[in-house]
VOMAR-48575 format. One line per 4 residues: number of its first residue (from 1); for each residue x, y, z of N, C-alpha, C. Coordinates in Angstrom, 2 decimals, padded with zeros to 5 digits. Example, Ala and Ser with C-alpha at 12.3 -4.5 7.8 and 13.67 -1.06 7.14 Angstrom:
// residues 2
1	013.19:-005.69:007.80:012.30:-004.50:007.80:013.20:-003.30:007.80; 012.85:-002.25:007.08:013.67:-001.06:007.14:012.90:000.03:007.87
END
This chain:
// residues 212
1	046.80:014.23:-010.65:045.41:014.14:-011.15:044.48:014.75:-010.10; 043.69:015.74:-010.49:042.82:016.44:-009.54:041.60:015.60:-009.20; 041.12:015.76:-007.96:039.94:015.04:-007.50:038.70:015.55:-008.22; 037.83:014.67:-008.71:036.62:015.13:-009.42:035.75:015.99:-008.52
5	035.13:016.99:-009.14:034.31:017.92:-008.37:033.05:017.23:-007.86; 032.61:017.65:-006.68:031.40:017.10:-006.09:030.23:017.36:-007.04; 029.35:016.34:-007.24:028.27:016.49:-008.23:027.29:017.61:-007.92; 027.16:017.99:-006.66:026.22:019.06:-006.31:026.93:020.38:-006.03
9	028.25:020.44:-006.37:029.03:021.65:-006.06:028.53:022.84:-006.87; 028.56:024.00:-006.24:028.21:025.27:-006.88:029.46:026.13:-006.92; 029.84:026.52:-008.12:031.07:027.31:-008.28:030.78:028.78:-007.99; 031.54:029.33:-007.07:031.43:030.75:-006.75:032.85:031.32:-006.74
13	033.15:032.12:-007.75:034.48:032.72:-007.84:035.59:031.71:-007.92; 035.30:030.55:-008.57:036.31:029.53:-008.72:036.44:028.60:-007.54; 035.60:028.79:-006.51:035.62:027.94:-005.32:034.34:027.11:-005.25; 034.45:025.79:-004.93:033.26:024.95:-004.85:032.53:025.10:-003.51
17	031.23:025.22:-003.59:030.38:025.34:-002.39:029.27:024.27:-002.46; 028.71:023.95:-001.30:027.50:023.13:-001.22:026.43:023.93:-000.50; 025.20:023.76:-000.90:024.09:024.43:-000.21:023.64:023.55:000.96; 023.51:024.15:002.14:023.09:023.37:003.30:021.56:023.37:003.43
21	021.05:022.74:004.50:019.60:022.58:004.66:018.89:023.91:004.87; 019.63:024.94:005.25:019.02:026.26:005.45:019.10:027.13:004.21; 019.73:026.59:003.16:019.84:027.33:001.92:021.12:028.14:001.80; 021.97:028.08:002.81:023.23:028.84:002.78:024.29:028.09:001.99
25	025.19:028.82:001.35:026.30:028.23:000.62:027.48:028.04:001.57; 028.00:026.82:001.63:029.10:026.49:002.53:030.28:026.01:001.70; 031.48:026.59:001.88:032.66:026.13:001.14:032.92:024.64:001.41; 033.11:023.87:000.35:033.35:022.44:000.52:034.58:022.18:001.39
29	035.56:023.06:001.29:036.79:022.89:002.05:036.55:022.93:003.55; 035.43:023.54:003.99:035.16:023.65:005.42:034.20:022.57:005.93; 033.72:021.72:005.04:032.76:020.68:005.44:033.53:019.45:005.91; 033.07:018.86:007.00:033.73:017.67:007.54:033.72:016.54:006.51
33	034.82:015.77:006.52:034.96:014.66:005.57:033.82:013.66:005.72; 033.39:013.39:006.97:032.30:012.44:007.21:031.00:012.94:006.60; 030.75:014.26:006.72:029.52:014.83:006.14:029.55:014.77:004.62; 030.73:015.00:004.04:030.85:014.91:002.58:030.64:013.48:002.10
37	031.21:012.52:002.85:031.06:011.12:002.48:029.60:010.69:002.56; 028.91:011.14:003.64:027.48:010.82:003.77:026.68:011.43:002.62; 026.97:012.67:002.29:026.27:013.37:001.22:026.44:012.63:-000.10; 027.68:012.22:-000.41:027.95:011.54:-001.68:027.27:010.16:-001.72
41	027.28:009.47:-000.57:026.64:008.15:-000.51:025.14:008.26:-000.76; 024.50:009.22:-000.09:023.06:009.42:-000.25:022.73:009.74:-001.70; 023.51:010.63:-002.29:023.24:011.02:-003.68:023.43:009.85:-004.64; 024.47:009.03:-004.42:024.70:007.87:-005.28:023.55:006.86:-005.18
45	023.11:006.59:-003.93:022.02:005.64:-003.73:020.73:006.16:-004.36; 020.48:007.45:-004.23:019.25:008.03:-004.80:019.25:008.00:-006.32; 020.42:008.14:-006.93:020.49:008.02:-008.39:020.01:006.64:-008.82; 020.51:005.60:-008.13:020.10:004.24:-008.45:018.63:004.01:-008.12
49	018.15:004.58:-007.01:016.75:004.39:-006.60:015.80:005.03:-007.61; 016.13:006.20:-008.08:015.26:006.87:-009.07:015.22:006.07:-010.37; 016.37:005.55:-010.80:016.40:004.76:-012.03:015.55:003.50:-011.87; 015.65:002.84:-010.70:014.86:001.64:-010.46:013.37:001.97:-010.40
53	013.03:003.09:-009.77:011.63:003.51:-009.68:011.04:003.72:-011.07; 011.83:004.32:-011.96:011.36:004.54:-013.33:011.16:003.21:-014.05; 012.07:002.25:-013.81:011.93:000.92:-014.44:010.67:000.21:-013.96; 010.40:000.31:-012.65:009.20:-000.34:-012.09:007.94:000.30:-012.67
57	007.95:001.64:-012.81:006.79:002.33:-013.37:006.53:001.87:-014.80; 007.60:001.72:-015.58:007.46:001.24:-016.96:006.96:-000.19:-016.97; 007.53:-001.05:-016.10:007.12:-002.45:-016.03:005.64:-002.56:-015.65; 005.19:-001.74:-014.70:003.79:-001.79:-014.27:002.85:-001.51:-015.44
61	003.17:-000.51:-016.21:002.35:-000.17:-017.38:002.37:-001.34:-018.37; 003.55:-001.90:-018.61:003.67:-003.00:-019.58:002.89:-004.24:-019.12; 002.93:-004.51:-017.81:002.23:-005.69:-017.28:000.73:-005.54:-017.45; 000.19:-004.36:-017.12:-001.25:-004.13:-017.29:-001.62:-004.18:-018.77
65	-000.77:-003.64:-019.63:-001.06:-003.66:-021.06:-001.08:-005.09:-021.60; -000.17:-005.94:-021.09:-000.13:-007.33:-021.54:-001.41:-008.07:-021.16; -001.89:-007.84:-019.92:-003.12:-008.49:-019.48:-004.31:-007.97:-020.29; -004.35:-006.67:-020.51:-005.45:-006.08:-021.29:-005.45:-006.60:-022.72
69	-004.26:-006.75:-023.30:-004.17:-007.26:-024.67:-004.69:-008.69:-024.75; -004.37:-009.50:-023.73:-004.87:-010.88:-023.70:-006.39:-010.89:-023.59; -006.93:-010.05:-022.74:-008.39:-009.97:-022.59:-009.05:-009.61:-023.91; -008.49:-008.61:-024.59:-009.07:-008.17:-025.86:-008.98:-009.26:-026.91
73	-007.83:-009.97:-026.94:-007.64:-011.03:-027.93:-008.63:-012.18:-027.71; -008.79:-012.61:-026.46:-009.71:-013.71:-026.18:-011.16:-013.31:-026.47; -011.49:-012.06:-026.12:-012.86:-011.59:-026.36:-013.16:-011.48:-027.84; -012.18:-011.03:-028.63:-012.39:-010.81:-030.06:-012.33:-012.11:-030.87
77	-011.31:-012.91:-030.63:-011.09:-014.09:-031.47:-011.81:-015.34:-030.98; -012.07:-015.40:-029.67:-012.65:-016.63:-029.13:-013.99:-016.40:-028.44; -014.39:-015.14:-028.32:-015.66:-014.84:-027.67:-015.68:-015.29:-026.23; -014.53:-015.30:-025.60:-014.41:-015.77:-024.21:-013.91:-014.63:-023.34
81	-014.83:-013.94:-022.68:-014.39:-012.84:-021.80:-013.54:-013.37:-020.65; -012.52:-012.62:-020.29:-011.60:-013.04:-019.23:-011.66:-012.03:-018.09; -011.99:-012.51:-016.90:-012.04:-011.62:-015.74:-013.42:-011.58:-015.13; -013.46:-011.23:-013.85:-014.73:-011.15:-013.14:-015.43:-009.82:-013.37
85	-016.60:-009.68:-012.76:-017.41:-008.48:-012.96:-016.70:-007.23:-012.45; -015.92:-007.36:-011.38:-015.23:-006.21:-010.81:-013.88:-005.95:-011.46; -013.48:-006.80:-012.38:-012.19:-006.62:-013.03:-011.10:-007.51:-012.49; -011.43:-008.38:-011.53:-010.43:-009.30:-010.99:-010.10:-010.39:-012.00
89	-008.81:-010.66:-012.16:-008.36:-011.63:-013.16:-007.24:-012.47:-012.55; -007.26:-013.76:-012.83:-006.16:-014.64:-012.44:-005.69:-015.38:-013.69; -004.43:-015.23:-014.02:-003.83:-015.92:-015.15:-002.80:-016.91:-014.62; -002.84:-018.15:-015.11:-001.93:-019.19:-014.63:-001.23:-019.83:-015.83
93	000.06:-020.07:-015.67:000.82:-020.72:-016.74:000.33:-022.16:-016.95; 000.64:-022.73:-018.11:000.14:-024.05:-018.46:000.60:-025.13:-017.48; 001.81:-024.94:-016.89:002.31:-025.94:-015.94:001.82:-025.70:-014.51; 001.02:-024.63:-014.32:000.46:-024.34:-013.01:001.46:-023.83:-012.00
97	002.60:-023.35:-012.45:003.65:-022.93:-011.52:003.90:-021.42:-011.51; 003.22:-020.67:-012.35:003.37:-019.22:-012.37:001.99:-018.59:-012.49; 001.83:-017.45:-011.80:000.50:-016.85:-011.76:000.60:-015.33:-011.71; -000.32:-014.69:-012.42:-000.47:-013.24:-012.38:-001.89:-012.93:-011.95
101	-002.04:-012.09:-010.95:-003.37:-011.70:-010.47:-003.56:-010.20:-010.59; -004.70:-009.83:-011.14:-005.12:-008.43:-011.14:-006.31:-008.32:-010.20; -006.20:-007.47:-009.20:-007.25:-007.32:-008.21:-007.69:-005.88:-008.12; -009.01:-005.69:-008.09:-009.58:-004.36:-007.99:-010.22:-004.22:-006.61
105	-009.73:-003.29:-005.84:-010.23:-003.07:-004.47:-010.99:-001.75:-004.39; -012.16:-001.80:-003.75:-012.94:-000.58:-003.56:-012.23:000.35:-002.59; -012.29:001.65:-002.89:-011.81:002.67:-001.96:-013.01:003.17:-001.17; -012.94:003.04:000.13:-014.07:003.39:000.98:-013.79:004.64:001.80
109	-014.83:005.40:002.05:-014.78:006.43:003.08:-015.97:006.19:004.01; -015.88:006.73:005.21:-016.90:006.45:006.22:-017.58:007.74:006.64; -018.93:007.68:006.66:-019.74:008.83:007.02:-019.93:008.97:008.51; -020.74:009.95:008.93:-020.95:010.23:010.36:-021.64:009.09:011.11
113	-022.27:008.17:010.39:-022.92:007.03:011.05:-021.91:006.22:011.87; -020.63:006.31:011.48:-019.61:005.55:012.18:-019.48:005.99:013.64; -019.65:007.27:013.89:-019.55:007.76:015.26:-020.74:007.28:016.10; -021.90:007.19:015.47:-023.07:006.66:016.16:-022.83:005.20:016.53
117	-022.22:004.46:015.61:-021.91:003.06:015.88:-020.94:002.94:017.05; -019.94:003.80:017.08:-018.95:003.77:018.17:-019.62:004.02:019.51; -020.57:004.96:019.56:-021.26:005.27:020.82:-022.06:004.06:021.31; -022.75:003.38:020.38:-023.53:002.19:020.76:-022.62:001.06:021.24
121	-021.50:000.88:020.55:-020.56:-000.17:020.94:-019.99:000.11:022.33; -019.62:001.36:022.59:-019.09:001.72:023.91:-020.12:001.47:025.00; -021.38:001.76:024.69:-022.46:001.54:025.66:-022.56:000.06:026.01; -022.47:-000.79:024.99:-022.54:-002.24:025.23:-021.35:-002.70:026.07
125	-020.15:-002.30:025.70:-018.95:-002.78:026.37:-018.88:-002.29:027.81; -019.44:-001.13:028.07:-019.43:-000.60:029.44:-020.32:-001.45:030.35; -021.41:-001.95:029.82:-022.37:-002.71:030.62:-021.99:-004.18:030.76; -021.32:-004.74:029.77:-021.02:-006.15:029.81:-019.91:-006.45:030.80
129	-019.83:-007.69:031.23:-018.82:-008.11:032.21:-017.43:-007.80:031.66; -016.58:-007.26:032.51:-015.25:-006.83:032.08:-014.46:-007.98:031.48; -014.45:-009.15:032.14:-013.64:-010.27:031.68:-014.00:-010.72:030.28; -015.27:-010.80:029.98:-015.71:-011.33:028.68:-015.58:-010.31:027.56
133	-015.35:-009.05:027.92:-015.33:-008.01:026.89:-013.93:-007.49:026.60; -012.91:-008.06:027.28:-011.56:-007.53:027.11:-011.08:-007.66:025.67; -011.20:-008.87:025.09:-010.73:-009.08:023.72:-011.54:-008.25:022.74; -012.84:-008.16:022.99:-013.70:-007.38:022.10:-013.34:-005.90:022.19
137	-013.06:-005.43:023.40:-012.65:-004.03:023.59:-011.35:-003.75:022.83; -010.41:-004.71:022.87:-009.15:-004.54:022.15:-009.38:-004.42:020.65; -010.30:-005.26:020.13:-010.63:-005.19:018.71:-011.26:-003.85:018.37; -012.19:-003.39:019.19:-012.85:-002.10:018.95:-011.83:-000.97:018.96
141	-010.89:-001.02:019.90:-009.87:000.03:019.98:-009.01:000.05:018.73; -008.70:-001.15:018.20:-007.90:-001.20:016.97:-008.68:-000.65:015.78; -009.97:-000.93:015.74:-010.81:-000.45:014.64:-010.85:001.07:014.62; -011.07:001.67:015.77:-011.30:003.11:015.82:-010.05:003.91:016.15
145	-008.89:003.26:016.09:-007.64:003.98:016.27:-007.28:004.60:014.93; -007.70:005.82:014.71:-007.53:006.49:013.42:-006.06:006.81:013.21; -005.54:006.50:012.00:-004.14:006.77:011.73:-003.93:008.23:011.35; -002.68:008.58:011.03:-002.33:009.98:010.78:-003.02:010.56:009.55
149	-003.52:009.68:008.65:-004.24:010.16:007.48:-005.74:010.18:007.72; -006.15:009.84:008.94:-007.57:009.89:009.28:-008.35:008.70:008.76; -007.67:007.59:008.48:-008.34:006.41:007.93:-008.57:005.37:009.01; -009.74:004.75:008.96:-010.08:003.68:009.88:-009.36:002.40:009.44
153	-009.05:001.53:010.38:-008.44:000.24:010.07:-009.50:-000.66:009.45; -009.48:-000.79:008.13:-010.54:-001.52:007.41:-010.55:-003.00:007.75; -009.36:-003.62:007.80:-009.30:-005.07:008.05:-009.93:-005.40:009.40; -009.60:-004.62:010.43:-010.16:-004.86:011.75:-011.66:-004.55:011.77
157	-012.07:-003.55:010.98:-013.49:-003.19:010.93:-014.32:-004.35:010.39; -013.84:-005.01:009.35:-014.58:-006.14:008.78:-014.58:-007.32:009.74; -013.52:-007.46:010.54:-013.53:-008.49:011.58:-014.62:-008.19:012.61; -014.76:-006.91:012.95:-015.78:-006.51:013.92:-017.18:-006.81:013.40
161	-017.40:-006.61:012.12:-018.72:-006.87:011.53:-019.07:-008.36:011.57; -018.06:-009.22:011.68:-018.33:-010.66:011.71:-018.62:-011.17:013.13; -018.46:-010.31:014.13:-018.75:-010.72:015.51:-020.26:-010.84:015.67; -020.73:-012.01:016.05:-022.17:-012.28:016.13:-022.66:-012.10:017.57
165	-023.32:-010.98:017.84:-023.86:-010.69:019.17:-025.32:-010.30:019.00; -026.19:-010.90:019.79:-027.64:-010.73:019.60:-028.16:-009.41:020.16; -027.42:-008.76:021.03:-027.88:-007.52:021.66:-028.36:-006.53:020.59; -029.56:-005.99:020.80:-030.18:-005.11:019.81:-029.34:-003.88:019.53
169	-028.69:-003.35:020.55:-027.83:-002.17:020.36:-026.61:-002.52:019.51; -026.07:-003.72:019.73:-024.93:-004.15:018.92:-025.34:-004.29:017.46; -026.50:-004.87:017.22:-026.99:-005.02:015.86:-027.18:-003.67:015.19; -027.72:-002.70:015.95:-027.88:-001.36:015.39:-026.54:-000.71:015.09
173	-025.55:-000.99:015.93:-024.21:-000.45:015.70:-023.61:-001.02:014.42; -023.78:-002.33:014.19:-023.26:-002.95:012.97:-023.97:-002.40:011.73; -025.28:-002.17:011.85:-026.02:-001.58:010.74:-025.51:-000.16:010.45; -025.20:000.58:011.51:-024.68:001.94:011.34:-023.33:001.92:010.64
177	-022.49:000.94:010.99:-021.20:000.82:010.32:-021.39:000.56:008.83; -022.30:-000.38:008.51:-022.53:-000.69:007.10:-023.09:000.53:006.36; -024.00:001.28:007.02:-024.57:002.47:006.40:-023.53:003.57:006.20; -022.47:003.54:007.02:-021.46:004.60:006.94:-020.52:004.44:005.75
181	-020.49:003.22:005.17:-019.53:002.94:004.11:-019.98:003.54:002.78; -019.08:004.24:002.15:-019.35:004.83:000.84:-018.19:004.50:-000.10; -018.49:003.88:-001.24:-017.46:003.57:-002.22:-017.18:004.82:-003.04; -015.93:005.29:-002.98:-015.58:006.54:-003.67:-014.65:006.30:-004.85
185	-014.39:005.04:-005.13:-013.52:004.73:-006.27:-012.94:003.35:-006.10; -011.93:003.06:-006.88:-011.28:001.75:-006.78:-009.80:001.89:-007.12; -009.05:000.91:-006.69:-007.62:000.87:-006.98:-007.28:-000.52:-007.50; -006.49:-000.56:-008.57:-006.16:-001.84:-009.20:-004.73:-002.24:-008.87
189	-004.57:-003.48:-008.44:-003.27:-004.02:-008.09:-002.94:-005.18:-009.01; -001.65:-005.36:-009.30:-001.21:-006.53:-010.05:-000.13:-007.22:-009.22; -000.30:-008.54:-009.04:000.61:-009.30:-008.19:001.09:-010.54:-008.94; 002.27:-011.02:-008.53:002.92:-012.11:-009.26:003.33:-013.21:-008.29
193	003.15:-014.45:-008.71:003.46:-015.60:-007.85:004.11:-016.70:-008.67; 004.93:-017.49:-007.99:005.45:-018.70:-008.62:005.59:-019.78:-007.55; 005.85:-021.01:-008.00:006.05:-022.14:-007.10:006.83:-023.22:-007.84; 007.56:-024.04:-007.11:008.41:-025.03:-007.78:007.65:-026.20:-008.39
197	006.42:-026.45:-007.91:005.64:-027.57:-008.43:004.15:-027.23:-008.31; 003.31:-027.86:-009.13:001.87:-027.53:-009.11:001.19:-027.76:-007.77; 001.75:-028.64:-006.94:001.12:-028.90:-005.64:001.82:-028.16:-004.49; 002.75:-027.28:-004.81:003.46:-026.50:-003.78:002.72:-025.21:-003.49
201	003.08:-024.57:-002.39:002.46:-023.30:-002.03:002.99:-022.19:-002.93; 002.11:-021.21:-003.19:002.52:-020.08:-004.01:003.48:-019.19:-003.24; 004.44:-018.62:-003.96:005.40:-017.68:-003.39:005.29:-016.37:-004.14; 005.09:-015.28:-003.40:004.93:-013.98:-004.05:006.27:-013.50:-004.60
205	006.26:-013.07:-005.85:007.43:-012.44:-006.46:007.38:-010.97:-006.08; 008.20:-010.60:-005.10:008.11:-009.26:-004.52:008.82:-008.22:-005.36; 008.20:-007.05:-005.43:008.81:-005.93:-006.14:009.08:-004.78:-005.17; 008.25:-004.63:-004.13:008.48:-003.58:-003.15:009.62:-003.97:-002.22
209	010.43:-003.00:-001.78:011.61:-003.27:-000.97:011.24:-003.80:000.42; 010.07:-003.43:000.93:009.68:-003.82:002.29:009.61:-005.33:002.46; 009.23:-006.04:001.40:009.08:-007.48:001.52:009.99:-008.26:000.59; 010.92:-007.58:-000.07:011.83:-008.27:-000.98:012.88:-009.06:-000.22
END
């Protein structure tokens, strides 16, 4: 019984070849067994990953459609609108042990005022006593440590805005940060939770692999 042909094999004159990363055709007979095994494993895993990704995409659409259908039904038949002004919705099962949340988050971008704020903050931190400003300096560094996509750390930025300092320059810096914020859209998330009893803590039903 002959061995099944490699799924990515290219037949050239009756001989099987694989294309390498440079685009060259390499005879399968000359490829190391370990490299062939790795190639087949990666391809098999990716087949399953693509199928799962498609299932999740379908499920996401179905979940949003189910929530929207409930909203429409309650609004039409009972005159009871469901959801907040921004589109946030929390649905809980009758026993209080299962929950679906739809959350709408603003997408922000930051204007040039942010650089003015950074200059004022640096001026304050330079003048203040080193010991008392170490933690604040660490927070500022985390806020303005721009990632590879050029995005500011939003969570740390909002923590910085909650720091209450009376210095007039600091207040102007916080105002500059607020003025720099521009809402450019929104993104909608749907999350799922359950718990063993109504008085227990909620447990997220994870779908992403990072936290599953």
